[in-house]
All heavy atoms as an XYZ file, in Angstrom:
649
protein
N      54.619   -102.909    101.172
C      54.659   -104.342    100.932
C      55.068   -104.577     99.481
O      54.690   -103.870     98.569
C      53.252   -104.939    101.134
C      53.185   -106.392    100.776
S      51.709   -107.303    101.263
C      50.424   -106.545    100.409
N      55.915   -105.594     99.276
C      56.369   -105.996     97.945
C      55.849   -107.342     97.623
O      55.725   -108.215     98.495
C      57.894   -105.968     97.867
C      58.490   -104.605     98.048
C      60.002   -104.659     97.969
O      60.595   -105.702     98.037
N      60.607   -103.477     97.814
N      55.493   -107.543     96.343
C      54.926   -108.838     95.909
C      55.676   -109.278     94.673
O      55.997   -108.475     93.789
C      53.443   -108.683     95.552
C      52.895   -109.971     95.005
C      52.632   -108.259     96.761
N      56.021   -110.568     94.648
C      56.681   -111.131     93.483
C      55.793   -112.318     92.982
O      55.462   -113.170     93.718
C      58.059   -111.713     93.840
C      58.753   -112.515     92.753
C      59.065   -111.622     91.560
C      60.000   -113.180     93.290
N      55.428   -112.241     91.723
C      54.623   -113.278     91.125
C      55.471   -113.895     90.021
O      55.947   -113.184     89.141
C      53.301   -112.766     90.528
C      52.444   -112.151     91.651
C      52.549   -113.877     89.819
C      51.225   -111.441     91.167
N      55.642   -115.215     90.048
C      56.487   -115.867     89.066
C      55.943   -117.275     88.782
O      55.136   -117.802     89.512
N      56.404   -117.830     87.681
C      55.983   -119.195     87.328
C      57.096   -119.908     86.608
O      56.997   -120.306     85.476
C      54.721   -119.161     86.484
S      54.867   -118.212     84.984
N      58.239   -120.016     87.290
C      59.385   -120.614     86.638
C      59.650   -122.035     87.087
O      60.716   -122.572     86.955
C      60.645   -119.723     86.829
C      60.941   -119.381     88.283
O      60.044   -119.557     89.118
O      62.054   -118.936     88.541
N      58.625   -122.738     87.628
C      58.724   -124.166     87.876
C      59.214   -124.551     89.292
O      59.497   -123.724     90.115
N      59.314   -125.869     89.469
C      59.669   -126.435     90.757
C      61.102   -126.108     91.156
O      61.419   -126.015     92.349
C      59.426   -127.949     90.746
N      62.015   -125.999     90.208
C      63.404   -125.694     90.480
C      63.684   -124.206     90.272
O      64.607   -123.821     89.557
C      64.327   -126.546     89.610
C      64.103   -128.005     89.862
O      64.015   -128.455     91.001
N      64.030   -128.801     88.808
N      62.871   -123.382     90.914
C      62.876   -121.931     90.701
C      64.088   -121.267     91.281
O      64.461   -121.455     92.442
C      61.607   -121.358     91.323
O      61.662   -119.962     91.341
N      64.714   -120.428     90.492
C      65.822   -119.588     90.956
C      65.297   -118.570     91.996
O      65.966   -118.305     92.994
C      66.483   -118.853     89.770
C      67.543   -117.880     90.241
C      67.079   -119.855     88.815
N      64.119   -118.085     91.765
C      63.509   -117.103     92.668
C      63.244   -117.735     94.039
O      63.537   -117.152     95.073
C      62.205   -116.515     92.081
C      61.463   -115.632     93.089
C      62.497   -115.748     90.786
N      62.697   -118.972     94.062
C      62.439   -119.671     95.311
C      63.721   -119.904     96.055
O      63.777   -119.705     97.283
C      61.680   -120.992     95.054
C      61.635   -121.852     96.306
C      60.283   -120.720     94.541
N      64.778   -120.283     95.368
C      66.068   -120.488     96.021
C      66.613   -119.174     96.603
O      67.085   -119.154     97.716
C      67.106   -121.037     94.990
C      66.810   -122.472     94.609
O      66.067   -123.155     95.300
O      67.333   -122.896     93.565
N      66.489   -118.100     95.861
C      66.948   -116.783     96.318
C      66.199   -116.335     97.568
O      66.781   -115.811     98.498
C      66.814   -115.749     95.203
C      67.243   -114.371     95.604
C      68.598   -114.032     95.707
C      66.298   -113.418     95.907
C      69.003   -112.789     96.106
C      66.695   -112.134     96.320
C      68.030   -111.838     96.401
N      64.865   -116.552     97.593
C      64.036   -116.135     98.726
C      64.088   -117.134     99.856
O      63.508   -116.889    100.930
C      62.587   -115.922     98.244
C      62.370   -114.812     97.235
C      60.934   -114.779     96.807
C      62.777   -113.466     97.820
N      64.758   -118.269     99.677
C      64.889   -119.308    100.679
C      63.536   -119.786    101.173
O      63.278   -119.915    102.372
C      65.791   -118.851    101.832
C      67.174   -118.517    101.382
C      68.079   -117.994    102.490
O      67.589   -117.787    103.613
O      69.266   -117.763    102.216
N      62.653   -120.040    100.238
C      61.302   -120.546    100.556
C      61.320   -122.028    100.871
O      62.323   -122.711    100.594
C      60.345   -120.283     99.405
S      60.073   -118.529     99.061
N      60.225   -122.546    101.396
C      60.099   -123.969    101.664
C      60.152   -124.732    100.344
O      59.776   -124.223     99.274
C      58.772   -124.250    102.321
C      58.627   -123.641    103.700
C      57.259   -123.963    104.281
C      57.036   -123.283    105.616
N      55.670   -123.547    106.112
N      60.596   -126.021    100.399
C      60.599   -126.827     99.155
C      59.173   -127.029     98.632
O      58.208   -126.975     99.403
C      61.206   -128.151     99.583
C      61.282   -128.146    101.072
C      61.089   -126.742    101.566
N      59.024   -127.208     97.323
C      57.685   -127.359     96.736
C      57.029   -128.683     97.197
O      57.695   -129.655     97.451
C      57.940   -127.346     95.245
C      59.365   -127.801     95.083
C      60.063   -127.317     96.318
N      55.696   -128.642     97.262
C      54.912   -129.854     97.504
C      54.444   -130.391     96.159
O      54.080   -129.647     95.278
C      53.698   -129.539     98.366
C      54.061   -129.109     99.775
O      55.014   -129.638    100.308
N      53.332   -128.195    100.337
N      54.464   -131.731     96.074
C      54.017   -132.341     94.823
C      52.487   -132.286     94.747
O      51.782   -132.418     95.740
C      54.491   -133.809     94.783
N      52.000   -132.065     93.562
C      50.556   -132.093     93.265
C      50.328   -133.394     92.503
O      50.807   -133.534     91.380
C      50.152   -130.882     92.465
C      48.664   -130.759     92.250
C      47.859   -130.441     93.327
C      48.125   -130.943     90.994
C      46.512   -130.279     93.143
C      46.768   -130.813     90.812
C      45.959   -130.494     91.881
N      49.650   -134.353     93.089
C      49.590   -135.725     92.552
C      48.475   -135.853     91.533
O      47.511   -136.563     91.704
C      49.432   -136.687     93.709
C      50.495   -136.555     94.723
N      51.805   -136.867     94.439
C      50.494   -136.121     95.990
C      52.540   -136.653     95.493
N      51.778   -136.187     96.458
N      48.681   -135.164     90.414
C      47.716   -135.257     89.311
C      48.471   -135.074     88.024
O      49.248   -134.128     87.853
C      46.635   -134.175     89.418
C      45.607   -134.106     88.320
C      44.694   -135.330     88.403
C      44.788   -132.856     88.415
N      48.298   -136.004     87.080
C      48.836   -135.858     85.721
C      47.709   -135.496     84.833
O      46.591   -136.051     84.956
C      49.419   -137.181     85.274
O      50.501   -137.566     86.108
N      47.897   -134.533     83.916
C      46.810   -134.065     83.074
C      47.297   -133.726     81.670
O      48.473   -133.374     81.490
C      46.158   -132.840     83.694
N      46.399   -133.851     80.750
C      46.603   -133.454     79.351
C      45.402   -132.592     78.990
O      44.271   -132.918     79.289
C      46.701   -134.675     78.415
C      46.817   -134.225     76.958
C      47.797   -135.594     78.800
N      45.716   -131.464     78.368
C      44.660   -130.560     77.902
C      44.855   -130.260     76.419
O      45.963   -130.314     75.919
C      44.705   -129.245     78.673
C      44.371   -129.417     80.132
C      44.539   -128.144     80.910
N      44.068   -126.987     80.165
C      44.070   -125.736     80.661
N      44.475   -125.506     81.843
N      43.640   -124.746     79.919
N      43.769   -129.980     75.756
C      43.880   -129.677     74.336
C      42.732   -128.793     73.826
O      41.797   -128.553     74.539
N      42.888   -128.380     72.610
C      41.896   -127.566     71.937
C      41.588   -128.206     70.595
O      42.522   -128.484     69.815
C      42.404   -126.147     71.738
C      41.450   -125.172     71.017
C      40.223   -124.890     71.888
C      42.172   -123.894     70.667
N      40.327   -128.460     70.324
C      39.937   -129.050     69.046
C      39.093   -128.029     68.308
O      38.179   -127.447     68.862
C      39.114   -130.344     69.258
O      39.920   -131.256     70.015
C      38.750   -130.961     67.932
N      39.396   -127.842     67.029
C      38.673   -126.943     66.169
C      37.796   -127.753     65.184
O      38.277   -128.726     64.595
C      39.610   -126.064     65.309
C      40.493   -125.142     66.117
C      39.729   -123.908     66.446
C      40.708   -122.876     67.032
N      40.101   -121.599     67.178
N      36.552   -127.419     65.087
C      35.571   -128.049     64.196
C      35.271   -127.039     63.062
O      34.569   -126.046     63.328
C      34.309   -128.412     64.919
C      34.516   -129.491     65.980
C      34.972   -129.197     67.260
C      34.245   -130.813     65.679
C      35.135   -130.169     68.197
C      34.416   -131.818     66.640
C      34.841   -131.475     67.888
O      35.036   -132.447     68.848
N      35.702   -127.272     61.837
C      35.463   -126.305     60.755
C      34.003   -126.054     60.478
O      33.622   -124.938     60.092
C      36.168   -126.928     59.530
C      37.055   -127.969     60.072
C      36.539   -128.374     61.412
N      33.146   -127.070     60.647
C      31.718   -126.960     60.327
C      30.850   -126.951     61.574
O      29.709   -127.379     61.504
C      31.302   -128.093     59.410
O      32.048   -128.061     58.213
N      31.335   -126.527     62.682
C      30.587   -126.459     63.975
C      30.541   -127.826     64.665
O      30.598   -128.851     64.001
C      29.192   -125.929     63.777
C      29.126   -124.559     63.122
C      27.740   -124.098     63.022
N      27.243   -123.804     64.362
C      26.353   -122.869     64.642
N      25.835   -122.127     63.664
N      25.954   -122.644     65.858
N      30.490   -127.794     65.981
C      30.315   -129.021     66.758
C      28.873   -129.071     67.270
O      28.141   -128.105     67.185
C      31.310   -129.090     67.924
C      31.205   -127.944     68.865
N      30.190   -127.844     69.793
C      31.978   -126.860     69.047
C      30.353   -126.714     70.479
N      31.442   -126.113     70.070
N      28.465   -130.227     67.831
C      27.106   -130.434     68.282
C      27.005   -130.367     69.804
O      25.943   -130.662     70.363
C      26.594   -131.782     67.796
N      28.068   -129.957     70.525
C      28.041   -129.910     71.973
C      27.283   -128.694     72.493
O      27.410   -127.607     71.936
C      29.460   -129.907     72.546
C      30.303   -131.066     72.121
C      31.504   -130.855     71.428
C      29.915   -132.348     72.414
C      32.277   -131.905     71.041
C      30.709   -133.438     72.030
C      31.869   -133.210     71.357
N      26.557   -128.878     73.592
C      25.907   -127.742     74.252
C      26.999   -126.876     74.871
O      28.046   -127.364     75.263
C      24.961   -128.239     75.353
N      26.746   -125.587     74.982
C      27.745   -124.679     75.539
C      27.700   -124.752     77.076
O      27.218   -123.873     77.795
C      27.497   -123.223     75.058
C      27.710   -123.004     73.564
C      27.374   -121.573     73.193
C      29.153   -123.338     73.204
N      28.201   -125.906     77.612
C      28.258   -126.127     79.023
C      29.499   -126.971     79.368
O      29.994   -127.701     78.515
C      27.009   -126.838     79.537
C      26.817   -128.224     78.935
C      25.504   -128.889     79.302
O      24.647   -128.227     79.941
O      25.362   -130.066     79.001
N      29.956   -126.834     80.602
C      31.084   -127.595     81.081
C      30.620   -129.000     81.434
O      29.621   -129.173     82.137
C      31.678   -126.928     82.322
C      32.807   -127.697     82.975
C      34.014   -127.873     82.330
C      32.653   -128.248     84.241
C      35.038   -128.580     82.931
C      33.674   -128.939     84.849
C      34.861   -129.090     84.168
N      31.329   -130.012     80.925
C      30.987   -131.412     81.216
C      32.229   -132.085     81.786
O      33.321   -131.951     81.235
C      30.539   -132.163     79.931
C      30.316   -133.647     80.223
C      29.297   -131.542     79.329
N      32.064   -132.771     82.928
C      33.175   -133.476     83.554
C      32.663   -134.815     84.065
O      31.595   -134.912     84.644
C      33.708   -132.668     84.725
C      34.901   -133.322     85.400
C      35.437   -132.513     86.510
N      34.467   -132.420     87.582
C      34.657   -131.838     88.746
N      35.802   -131.215     88.973
N      33.741   -131.829     89.672
N      33.433   -135.871     83.813
C      33.114   -137.219     84.288
C      34.312   -137.793     84.994
O      35.443   -137.605     84.573
C      32.728   -138.094     83.109
C      31.507   -137.625     82.370
S      31.245   -138.484     80.817
C      32.241   -137.454     79.736
N      34.058   -138.527     86.108
C      35.112   -139.173     86.865
C      34.798   -140.632     87.066
O      33.640   -140.990     87.336
C      35.269   -138.560     88.231
C      36.084   -137.384     88.293
C      36.317   -136.969     89.708
N      36.895   -135.648     89.646
C      37.448   -135.051     90.635
N      37.475   -135.621     91.827
N      37.968   -133.870     90.503
N      35.814   -141.467     86.957
C      35.682   -142.902     87.244
C      37.089   -143.452     87.465
O      38.005   -143.223     86.688
C      35.022   -143.630     86.106
C      34.822   -145.112     86.425
C      34.091   -145.837     85.361
N      32.688   -145.435     85.429
C      31.777   -145.845     84.631
N      32.105   -146.658     83.651
N      30.536   -145.460     84.752
N      37.247   -144.226     88.569
C      38.505   -144.893     88.867
C      39.706   -143.954     88.790
O      40.713   -144.253     88.171
C      38.716   -146.096     87.925
C      37.647   -147.132     88.096
O      37.053   -147.268     89.154
N      37.367   -147.856     87.027
N      39.646   -142.817     89.454
C      40.755   -141.847     89.525
C      41.103   -141.205     88.200
O      42.188   -140.669     88.039
C      41.973   -142.457     90.171
C      41.691   -142.901     91.588
O      41.047   -142.195     92.344
N      42.149   -144.077     91.942
N      40.242   -141.332     87.193
C      40.460   -140.680     85.912
C      39.326   -139.688     85.681
O      38.165   -139.992     85.896
C      40.542   -141.680     84.759
C      41.748   -142.593     84.946
C      40.603   -140.990     83.416
C      41.861   -143.687     83.924
N      39.679   -138.485     85.249
C      38.695   -137.448     84.971
C      38.840   -137.029     83.520
O      39.943   -136.830     83.003
C      38.936   -136.252     85.878
C      37.920   -135.153     85.774
S      38.127   -133.953     84.463
C      39.687   -133.211     84.800
N      37.714   -136.912     82.841
C      37.687   -136.380     81.455
C      36.660   -135.267     81.452
O      35.671   -135.304     82.165
C      37.358   -137.468     80.403
C      38.441   -138.496     80.338
C      36.021   -138.061     80.623
N      36.893   -134.290     80.595
C      35.927   -133.201     80.526
C      36.106   -132.392     79.253
O      37.114   -132.542     78.534
N      35.113   -131.525     79.033
C      35.206   -130.623     77.849
C      34.451   -129.346     78.190
O      33.512   -129.336     78.964
C      34.628   -131.293     76.623
C      33.123   -131.459     76.675
C      32.569   -131.902     75.297
N      31.115   -131.898     75.390
C      30.353   -132.966     75.615
N      30.953   -134.153     75.754
N      29.066   -132.857     75.697
N      34.908   -128.282     77.541
C      34.294   -126.975     77.671
C      34.252   -126.350     76.277
O      35.296   -125.932     75.773
C      35.099   -126.046     78.607
C      34.404   -124.706     78.750
C      35.323   -126.686     79.968
N      33.089   -126.276     75.644
C      33.017   -125.567     74.353
C      33.315   -124.083     74.561
O      32.828   -123.469     75.505
C      31.591   -125.798     73.927
C      31.159   -127.023     74.628
C      31.836   -126.961     75.959
N      34.152   -123.533     73.694
C      34.515   -122.134     73.770
C      33.545   -121.316     72.915
O      33.066   -120.261     73.331
C      35.952   -121.906     73.295
C      36.904   -122.682     74.229
C      36.298   -120.436     73.198
C      38.317   -122.759     73.748
N      33.292   -121.803     71.735
C      32.299   -121.195     70.836
C      31.712   -122.330     69.986
O      31.903   -123.494     70.287
C      32.868   -120.064     69.999
C      34.111   -120.489     69.196
O      34.224   -121.678     68.843
O      34.946   -119.626     68.902
N      31.060   -122.004     68.875
C      30.429   -123.085     68.082
C      31.410   -123.875     67.226
O      31.007   -124.870     66.612
C      29.293   -122.500     67.212
C      29.810   -121.457     66.208
O      30.941   -120.953     66.394
O      29.076   -121.141     65.271
N      32.701   -123.509     67.211
C      33.666   -124.231     66.438
C      34.918   -124.699     67.237
O      35.763   -125.312     66.678
C      34.132   -123.392     65.250
C      33.032   -123.164     64.238
C      33.550   -122.474     63.018
C      32.452   -122.276     62.009
N      32.940   -121.687     60.780
N      35.009   -124.374     68.515
C      36.194   -124.699     69.316
C      35.761   -125.360     70.653
O      34.852   -124.874     71.301
C      36.987   -123.425     69.654
O      37.346   -122.770     68.478
N      36.476   -126.425     71.003
C      36.211   -127.138     72.262
C      37.526   -127.361     72.992
O      38.470   -127.901     72.433
C      35.505   -128.505     72.013
C      35.318   -129.263     73.302
C      34.172   -128.291     71.279
N      37.589   -126.957     74.258
C      38.696   -127.205     75.130
C      38.399   -128.530     75.840
O      37.316   -128.708     76.371
C      38.814   -126.078     76.143
C      40.062   -126.172     76.981
O      40.629   -127.242     77.188
N      40.507   -125.068     77.492
N      39.343   -129.475     75.863
C      39.130   -130.789     76.487
C      40.280   -131.102     77.432
O      41.355   -130.533     77.345
C      38.943   -131.906     75.463
C      40.081   -132.027     74.492
C      40.170   -131.412     73.272
C      41.311   -132.723     74.660
N      41.374   -131.723     72.682
C      42.086   -132.552     73.507
C      41.801   -133.512     75.695
C      43.340   -133.114     73.366
C      43.072   -134.102     75.548
C      43.814   -133.901     74.364
N      40.029   -132.018     78.376
C      41.048   -132.389     79.342
C      40.863   -133.821     79.787
O      39.738   -134.358     79.795
C      41.051   -131.452     80.545
C      39.820   -131.490     81.431
S      38.319   -130.689     80.839
C      38.744   -129.023     80.597
N      41.995   -134.491     80.182
C      42.015   -135.796     80.751
C      43.025   -135.752     81.885
O      44.142   -135.260     81.707
C      42.459   -136.890     79.717
C      42.520   -138.259     80.398
C      41.542   -136.897     78.523
N      42.606   -136.236     83.055
C      43.517   -136.197     84.223
C      43.480   -137.523     84.982
O      42.453   -138.235     84.972
N      44.592   -137.855     85.673
C      44.659   -139.065     86.478
C      45.418   -138.736     87.758
O      46.453   -138.130     87.721
C      45.391   -140.180     85.710
C      45.537   -141.427     86.529
C      46.352   -142.502     85.804
O      46.925   -142.262     84.735
N      46.382   -143.680     86.364
N      44.849   -139.163     88.888
C      45.554   -139.033     90.153
C      46.688   -139.999     90.199
O      46.606   -141.109     89.646
C      44.627   -139.291     91.345
C      43.585   -138.257     91.543
C      42.704   -138.564     92.731
O      42.417   -139.703     93.005
N      42.244   -137.531     93.386
N      47.798   -139.609     90.828
C      48.975   -140.479     90.932
C      49.356   -140.609     92.407
O      48.933   -139.836     93.259
C      50.160   -139.920     90.165
O      50.440   -138.602     90.637
C      49.889   -139.882     88.683
N      50.170   -141.592     92.730
C      50.656   -141.777     94.094
C      51.797   -140.790     94.343
O      52.391   -140.272     93.413
C      51.163   -143.210     94.294
O      52.272   -143.440     93.422
C      50.090   -144.263     94.018
N      52.154   -140.592     95.608
C      53.252   -139.664     95.914
C      54.600   -140.032     95.234
O      55.391   -139.187     95.004
C      53.390   -139.725     97.437
C      52.017   -140.104     97.884
C      51.462   -141.024     96.799
N      54.793   -141.313     94.903
C      56.036   -141.691     94.256
C      55.949   -141.530     92.747
O      56.896   -141.855     92.056
C      56.340   -143.161     94.608
C      56.680   -143.325     96.063
C      57.014   -144.754     96.403
C      57.319   -144.903     97.873
N      57.584   -146.272     98.244
N      54.844   -141.028     92.211
C      54.698   -140.804     90.789
C      54.218   -142.000     90.008
O      54.090   -141.940     88.791
N      53.887   -143.112     90.671
C      53.376   -144.265     89.964
C      51.867   -144.190     89.850
O      51.224   -143.559     90.682
C      53.759   -145.548     90.722
C      55.258   -145.715     90.784
O      55.980   -145.370     89.855
N      55.729   -146.242     91.903
N      51.333   -144.846     88.893
C      49.866   -144.885     88.728
C      49.229   -145.587     89.920
O      49.797   -146.494     90.513
C      49.527   -145.640     87.428
O      48.153   -145.813     87.315
N      48.031   -145.196     90.277
C      47.294   -145.809     91.362
C      46.843   -147.205     90.974
O      46.645   -148.067     91.810
C      46.072   -144.933     91.716
C      46.547   -143.672     92.402
C      45.097   -145.664     92.642
C      45.458   -142.689     92.736
N      46.691   -147.473     89.705
C      46.163   -148.775     89.259
C      47.096   -149.894     89.558
O      48.214   -149.939     89.470
C      45.847   -148.758     87.759
C      44.850   -147.680     87.423
C      45.201   -146.558     86.696
C      43.533   -147.826     87.847
C      44.301   -145.606     86.383
C      42.623   -146.834     87.547
C      42.992   -145.746     86.827
């Protein structure tokens, strides 16, 4: 058995070559970031996620000075906002 693992996007040359099915849209827009606190942050070392009106925000402290955060919004199949 042969396996190919790739991540070259929706317009993949590999997908075209292998004649795979067209990609399905994932209806979520997201922004992620990393914030550094030089003098430590006050967050507990736990994953926190909140959702309201198709918007999700969350954070994951990595250590006592770094926090990974994210904001996401569901979208319609046409790419427009649900609101």
